[in-house]
C-alpha positions in Angstrom: -4.2 -27.9 -20.0 -8.0 -28.1 -19.9 -9.4 -25.6 -17.4 -12.5 -26.3 -15.3 -14.7 -24.3 -13.0 -15.7 -24.9 -9.4 -18.7 -27.2 -8.7 -19.4 -25.1 -5.6 -20.8 -22.3 -7.8 -24.6 -21.8 -7.3 -24.9 -18.6 -9.3 -23.3 -17.5 -12.6 -23.3 -14.1 -14.3 -20.3 -13.9 -16.7 -18.7 -10.5 -17.0 -17.3 -9.2 -20.2 -14.4 -7.7 -18.3 -11.5 -10.1 -18.9 -8.6 -10.6 -21.2 -9.5 -13.9 -22.7 -7.6 -17.1 -22.1 -4.8 -16.7 -19.5 -1.2 -17.0 -20.6 0.1 -18.7 -17.5 -1.0 -21.9 -15.7 -2.8 -21.4 -12.4 -0.4 -21.4 -9.4 -1.8 -18.6 -7.3 -5.0 -17.7 -5.4 -5.7 -14.1 -4.6 -8.6 -13.5 -2.2 -10.1 -10.0 -1.9 -12.4 -8.2 0.5 -15.5 -6.8 -1.2 -15.8 -4.0 1.4 -19.5 -4.7 1.8 -21.8 -7.6 2.7 -22.7 -8.2 -1.0 -24.7 -11.2 -2.2 -23.4 -13.2 -5.2 -26.2 -11.6 -7.3 -25.1 -8.1 -6.3 -21.5 -8.9 -7.2 -22.7 -10.2 -10.6 -24.4 -6.9 -11.2 -21.4 -4.9 -10.1 -19.0 -6.7 -12.5 -21.4 -7.1 -15.5 -21.2 -3.6 -17.1 -18.2 -3.3 -19.4 -17.8 0.3 -18.0 -16.8 -1.2 -14.7 -13.5 -2.4 -16.0 -13.2 -4.9 -13.2 -14.1 -8.5 -12.4 -13.1 -11.7 -10.5 -13.4 -15.4 -11.0 -15.5 -16.1 -7.9 -17.4 -14.3 -5.2 -18.5 -15.5 -1.8 -21.6 -13.8 -0.3 -22.2 -13.4 3.4 -24.4 -16.5 3.4 -21.5 -18.6 2.0 -23.0 -19.0 -1.5 -20.4 -18.9 -4.4 -20.9 -17.0 -7.6 -18.8 -17.1 -10.8 -18.2 -14.1 -13.0 -15.1 -15.1 -15.0 -14.3 -18.7 -16.0 -11.0 -20.0 -14.7 -9.6 -20.3 -18.2 -9.7 -16.5 -18.6 -7.7 -13.8 -16.9 -9.9 -11.6 -14.7 -9.3 -7.9 -14.0 -9.0 -8.0 -10.2 -5.6 -7.4 -8.7 -4.1 -4.3 -10.5 -1.5 -6.7 -12.0 -1.7 -8.4 -15.3 1.2 -10.7 -14.3 -0.6 -11.8 -11.1 -4.1 -12.2 -12.7 -2.7 -14.3 -15.6 -1.8 -17.0 -13.1 -4.2 -16.4 -10.2 -7.7 -17.5 -9.4 -9.3 -14.3 -7.9 -12.0 -14.4 -5.2 -14.0 -11.5 -3.8 -15.3 -12.2 -0.3 -18.1 -10.4 1.5 -16.7 -8.3 4.4 -17.3 -5.4 6.7 -17.0 -1.9 5.2 -14.5 -0.7 7.8 -11.1 -1.7 9.0 -10.0 -4.5 9.5 -12.7 -5.6 6.9 -13.6 -8.7 8.8 -15.5 -11.6 7.3 -18.0 -13.8 9.1 -17.2 -17.4 9.9 -19.4 -18.7 7.1 -17.5 -16.7 4.4 -14.1 -17.8 5.8 -15.2 -21.5 5.9 -16.4 -21.3 2.3 -13.2 -19.6 1.2 -11.3 -22.6 2.6 -13.6 -24.9 0.8 -13.2 -23.0 -2.5 -9.4 -22.9 -2.2 -9.3 -26.7 -1.6 -11.5 -27.2 -4.7 -9.3 -24.9 -6.8 -6.2 -26.7 -5.7 -7.6 -30.1 -6.3 -8.8 -29.4 -9.8 -5.5 -27.8 -10.7 -3.4 -30.7 -9.4 -2.0 -28.9 -6.3 -1.3 -30.6 -3.0 -0.2 -27.5 -1.1 -1.3 -23.9 -0.6 1.6 -21.9 0.6 1.9 -18.4 2.1 5.4 -17.0 1.4 4.7 -14.0 3.7 5.3 -10.9 1.6 5.3 -9.6 -1.9 9.0 -10.0 -2.2 8.9 -13.5 -1.0 6.0 -14.4 -3.3 7.7 -12.9 -6.4 10.9 -14.7 -5.5 9.3 -18.1 -4.9 8.9 -20.4 -7.8 6.0 -22.8 -6.9 6.6 -26.5 -7.6 4.2 -28.3 -9.9 2.0 -29.4 -7.0 2.1 -26.1 -5.1 -0.2 -23.0 -5.1 0.7 -19.7 -3.4 -1.4 -16.9 -1.9 -0.9 -13.4 -3.1 -2.7 -10.1 -2.2 -4.1 -7.1 -4.0 -2.1 -4.8 -1.7 1.0 -6.1 -3.3 0.2 -4.4 -6.6 -1.8 -1.3 -5.6 -2.0 1.2 -2.7 -4.9 -0.6 -1.1 -5.5 -2.5 2.1 -7.2 -5.4 0.2 -7.8 -8.2 1.3 -8.1 -6.3 4.6 -6.0 -6.8 7.7 -8.5 -9.4 9.1 -8.0 -11.8 6.2 -4.4 -10.9 5.5 -3.4 -11.8 9.1 -5.0 -15.2 8.5 -3.2 -16.1 5.3 -1.0 -18.5 7.3 -4.0 -20.2 8.8 -5.8 -20.3 5.4 -2.8 -21.9 3.8 -2.4 -24.5 6.6 -6.0 -25.5 6.7 -6.2 -25.9 2.9 -3.0 -27.9 2.8 -4.1 -30.1 5.6 -7.3 -31.0 3.7 -5.3 -31.7 0.6 -3.2 -34.1 2.5 0.0 -32.3 1.8 2.8 -31.1 4.1 2.0 -28.0 6.1 5.6 -26.8 5.8 5.7 -23.3 4.4 8.6 -21.5 2.7 10.7 -19.2 4.8 8.9 -15.9 5.2 8.8 -12.4 6.6 5.7 -12.9 8.7 3.3 -10.2 9.7 4.8 -8.1 12.5 2.6 -8.1 15.6 5.0 -6.9 18.4 7.0 -3.7 18.5 9.8 -2.3 20.7 9.1 0.5 23.2 8.5 3.9 21.7 10.2 5.8 20.3 11.7 3.5 17.7 12.5 3.8 14.0 11.2 2.0 10.9 12.9 1.7 7.5 10.2 2.3 4.9 11.2 0.2 1.8 8.5 1.3 -0.7 8.1 4.6 -2.5 4.4 5.1 -1.8 3.5 4.2 1.8 0.5 6.4 2.8 0.3 8.2 6.1 -3.2 8.7 7.3 -5.1 11.1 9.6 -6.0 8.3 12.1 -4.8 4.7 12.8 -7.3 3.1 10.4 -7.7 2.5 6.7 -10.7 4.8 7.0 -8.3 7.7 7.9 -7.7 10.4 5.3 -4.5 9.9 3.3 -2.4 13.0 4.1 0.6 12.1 2.0 3.2 9.5 1.3 6.5 9.0 3.2 8.8 7.8 0.4 11.7 5.5 1.3 13.7 6.3 4.4 14.0 6.0 8.2 11.1 7.4 10.3 10.6 7.7 14.0 7.5 6.2 15.6 6.2 7.7 18.9 3.0 5.8 19.4 1.6 2.4 18.3 -2.1 1.6 18.0 -3.7 -1.5 16.4 -0.7 -2.1 14.2 -0.4 1.6 13.2 2.5 3.8 14.1 2.3 7.6 14.6 5.1 9.5 13.0 7.1 11.8 15.2 6.4 14.7 12.9 2.7 14.5 13.8 1.6 14.4 10.1 -0.1 11.0 10.5 0.0 7.2 11.0 1.6 4.5 8.9 0.8 0.7 8.8 3.6 -1.2 10.6 2.5 -4.9 10.4 3.4 -5.6 6.8 7.2 -6.2 6.4 6.8 -5.7 2.6 6.2 -2.0 3.5 8.6 -1.3 6.3 10.9 -3.0 8.7 11.0 -2.2 12.4 14.3 -1.1 14.0 15.3 -0.8 17.6 14.2 1.7 20.1 16.0 4.9 19.8 16.5 7.8 22.2 17.8 10.3 19.6 17.7 11.2 15.9 20.4 12.6 13.7 21.5 16.2 14.3 20.5 19.1 12.0 24.1 19.3 10.8 24.0 15.6 9.8 20.7 15.9 8.1 21.8 19.0 6.2 24.8 17.2 4.9 22.6 14.4 3.7 20.4 16.9 2.0 23.4 18.2 0.1 24.3 14.7 -0.9 20.8 14.3 -2.4 19.4 11.8 0.2 16.3 13.8 0.9 15.3 14.9 -2.7 14.5 18.5 -3.7 11.8 21.1 -3.3 8.4 20.1 -1.9 9.4 16.4 -1.8 12.4 17.3 0.5 10.1 19.3 2.7 7.5 16.6 3.0 10.0 13.8 3.7 11.9 15.8 6.3 8.7 16.8 8.0 7.4 13.2 8.0 10.7 12.0 9.5 10.3 14.4 12.4 12.8 17.1 11.4 12.3 20.9 11.4 12.4 21.7 7.7 13.2 25.4 8.2 16.1 24.5 10.6 17.5 22.0 8.2 17.2 24.3 5.2 18.9 27.1 7.1 21.8 24.8 7.9 22.0 23.8 4.3 22.2 27.4 3.3 24.9 28.0 5.8 26.9 25.1 4.6 26.6 26.3 1.1 27.8 29.7 2.1 24.4 31.4 1.6 23.9 34.6 3.5 20.8 35.6 5.5 18.3 37.6 3.6 18.9 41.4 3.9 16.0 42.9 2.0 12.5 43.3 3.4 9.6 41.2 2.2 8.1 44.3 0.6 11.3 45.0 -1.4 11.5 41.3 -2.6 7.8 41.3 -3.5 8.3 44.3 -5.7 11.3 42.7 -7.3 9.1 39.6 -8.0 6.5 41.8 -9.7 9.3 43.4 -11.7 10.2 39.9 -13.0 13.6 39.6 -11.2 12.8 36.3 -9.5 11.3 34.3 -12.4 8.0 32.5 -12.3 6.3 29.4 -10.9 8.6 26.7 -9.5 11.7 28.6 -10.6 10.7 31.6 -8.5 9.9 29.4 -5.5 13.2 27.6 -5.7 15.2 30.8 -6.1 13.5 32.6 -3.2 13.9 29.5 -1.0 17.6 29.2 -1.9 18.1 32.9 -1.1 16.7 32.3 2.4 13.2 33.9 1.9 9.9 32.3 2.8 8.2 31.9 -0.5 4.7 31.8 0.9 5.2 35.1 2.8 6.7 36.8 -0.3 3.9 35.5 -2.6 1.2 36.7 -0.2 2.8 40.2 -0.2 2.9 40.1 -4.1 -0.8 39.3 -4.1 -1.6 42.1 -1.7 0.3 44.7 -3.8 -1.3 43.5 -7.0 -4.8 43.9 -5.5 -4.3 47.5 -4.6 
C-alpha cells in the first residue's frame, strides 16, 4: 500500500533512527508520554542524533502542535518491540515529569485528532482497546480496525503513564465515534480500580514486576517479585504495599497481576518449606528475595527445609568455621555460600569473621 503522513504536522525534522520501510501494514497506534513538557522542536532535537537510538513517528507539544520525526512508511524505534513498531504509528505526547504523567487537555484533544487522522488515512473505521498486553496480542484486527498498544507491554516502564493508560478506553471510544464506527470493544481485562479489604493476595503473572520504595513510579526500584502469590496489606493510589515491607507494586494493570480475595492467613512455614523442596521458590538469593517479598521469614522457612531434609543444627562455632573457610574446606564464592547455608550457618556472619581474621 502507499503510505501517507498526517496533514496535522506543522514541524518536521526527520530522524535517522529507523529501520526503513515497515514489514507489516499499520493496524496499531502506540501513544507514549514524553515525561516532560517538550515542544515539537525539542523532540526533533532529541531524536535527531543517531547516537540516540530512539525515535517516533509523531510528537505532540504542550501547545497541541504536531511534529513528525519518522514517516509512517518506516518503522520507528519507540516501543522496545520490533514486532509492535513494525505495525504501529508511534506518538510521543508532552506530559508531566512525575506520576501519573498527566497531559493537558490540549495535548489529549490533539491526540484524539491525530488518531482519527491516522485511522482515516489507513482505511480504519474503529480504534479498539483490548485491555491488556495478552488481549492485544491475541486479537487479530479486522481490515477496518486499529488497536491501541502500550510501551509498558514490552519494557519495564510506566509509559504511557497511568494518566493516559487509564483513558485508553475513552480515547478509543472518542476516536471510533468520530470515525462513524461502532463503539463496541472486544472483551477485555479492564484496568482494576477497586480492591477488597486488606489484607488480600495478588497473583503476579510476570517475571519482572518491580517493587518500589514508595507508591509512585518515582519510587526507587528495590527489586522484582517474580511470579507468585503475594499479600497486600495497604493500598494507595493503585499501589499495593507488600506484607514483607520491601516495597510497593502496581495493582491496576491486570497484565501484571490479578487480585484475589481478602485473606486472613497465609500458608504455614511447613507448607512453604515443602514448596521450597519442590522447587516452587527457586534457589539461593532468588529464593530469599521471593520468600521475603511474599511476607515469609526466610530464616524460619530455611530452618524448616533443613529439618525436613534431615540437616542438623550447626555445632561448630563461627570462629571454627571461619578458620575452616580460610583453610579452603568450604570452597569459594557461590559454592561456599550455598554450602554454609545448607549446613545451617549464616554466611554473612561467617564471612565477616573470615575478613576479621585475615586483617589481623
